[in-house]
C-alpha positions, 0 to 999 in steps of 0.5 A, a space after each residue: 612258105 606263106 609270109 604272115 602279115 599283120 592284122 589291123 584291129 580297130 577297137 573304137 566303136 566310133 572309128 570310120 575307116 577311109 583311104 588316103 593314097 596307099 594308107 588306111 586312115 582311121 577317123 574318129 569324131 571327124 578327126 584323123 586318129 592315125 594312118 598306116 600303110 595298107 600293104 602291111 596288112 592281110 586283114 582288117 578287123 573292126 569293132 566300130 559302127 561308123 563303117 568303112 569308105 567305098 574307096 578303102 573297101 575297093 582297095 581291100 578287095 583288089 589286094 585280097 585283104 579281108 575286112 571283118 565287122 565284129 560286135 563289142 563281144 567279138 561276135 562276127 557280124 559280117 566279112 567282106 573278101 575278094 574273089 574266091 581263090 583256087 578253082 571250081 574243081 577243088 570246091 566241087 570235090 569238097 562238096 562231094 566229100 561232104 555228102 559221102 559218109 565214109 569220106 566225111 567221117 574220115 575228115 571229121 574224125 581227124 579234126 576231132 582227134 586233133 582237138 582231143 589230143 591237144 586238149 589232153 596235152 594241155 592237161 598234161 602240161 599243166 600237171 607237169 608245170 603246176 603240180 603243186 597248185 592243182 589236184 594232179 589226180 583229178 587232172 590225170 583222171 580226165 587225161 586218161 578219159 581223153 586218151 580212151 576217147 581217142 580210141 573211141 573216135 578212131 573206131 566210130 562208124 558215123 558222124 552222128 556218133 562222133 558228135 556224141 563222143 566229142 560232146 562227152 569228152 568236151 564235158 570232161 575237159 571243161 569240168 576241170 577248166 576252172 582248176 586250170 585257172 591258177 591265179 586271180 581265182 576270186 575274179 576269174 572262174 569257170 562254172 560252165 559255158 555261156 555266150 550271146 552274151 557272155 555272163 562272166 569274165 572267163 566266158 567273155 575272154 573265151 568268146 572273144 578268142 573263139 571269134 577271132 580264131 573262127 575269122 582266121 580259120 575262115 580266111 585261111 580256108 578261103 585263101 586255099 580255095 575251099 568253101 568255108 560254109 561246107 563242112 564235115 563235122 558241123 551240120 550245114 546251116 544258112 549263114 554258118 561257116 561250118 568248115 571254119 568251125 570244123 577246122 577251129 575244133 583242133 585249134 580251140 584248145 592250143 590257140 584260144 584256151 591256152 591264150 586265155 589261161 595265159 592272160 589270166 594266170 600271168 595277170 596280164 588282164 584283171 577285174 578292172 578290164 571288164 564292163 557289166 551291162 544292164 542285162 548282165 552281159 560282161 564285156 571287155 572294155 575298149 582298153 582291154 580289147 586293145 591289150 587282148 588284141 596286142 597280145 593275140 598278135 604277138 602270140 601269132 608271131 611266135 614260132 613252133 615246129 609244125 608236127 606234120 611238115 617238120 618245119 618251123 612256122 609261126 603260130 599265126 600260119 597254123 590255120 593256113 597250113 592246115 587248110 592247105 593240107 586239107 586242100 591237098 588231101 581233097 585233091 588227092 596229093 596226100 592220103 589223109 588229112 593230117 590233124 594238127 597235133 601239138 605237144 
């Protein structure tokens, strides 16, 4: 089983990253703000603008440590990775599957089955755990619609129809997302998705979480020899990591949405953790990003029983394991790609 290492998050916009021996050195205002051993990390994610030294970049490439450059809102600007993993035969199989209608639909359907199944169980758990604080009938109604949606997904005959079903079910799920926010209602509310830039506190948190998850899915796919740009559900577009977005679908709810709701409902984050720009954009403050990322990393270390492998793994390994299972399916080692079904 792959060992999960830490991710080094650098949140200061003035940070410049360099190397000293086998350490990563963080330099702010020409002074060393800290040093950490490079061998402890599998990825570096920086929100700074000052950059990274060529020497450190070379060491990261040699040690297969990805470096992601993010905006203040968490949007990915670019990523540097080492030589591709795997072999050309796996990627050629992936490319062929992406343009073969029946096979592409089979894989895409399983991604979306996982997404809707997981969203439904988020609703069911909230109904069970917070029945006195929510409109149970409203939640049960949406849960029933998602359950019917699972049948519709399994019987659809094209990826275009699948996209339509997924869009309708996503509308149902997000119609009660505001009701899932149980505490701090006056500060945290969800009246619809907005991004680039996010215009309220909840969307700022969701955008940040989705960006981190997308980066982790991309790294997981690449490490298993797959091309993160060639997907089955999302349409190919220049510069778009369609397969990373595909994989991310089944994990959005259980990884990102639940995490954001937990931060709000447990009052781990509050109104003072946000900044509003002149254009109305709402961003996490630098201190809030540190808090968010610290909790995100802790969450990755928690254990669960993988529903397909029947083994205990850490949450941070879920994208890697699902990428591995997809690669195994494309190689013909298993009969079907098994989506991640959380309960």
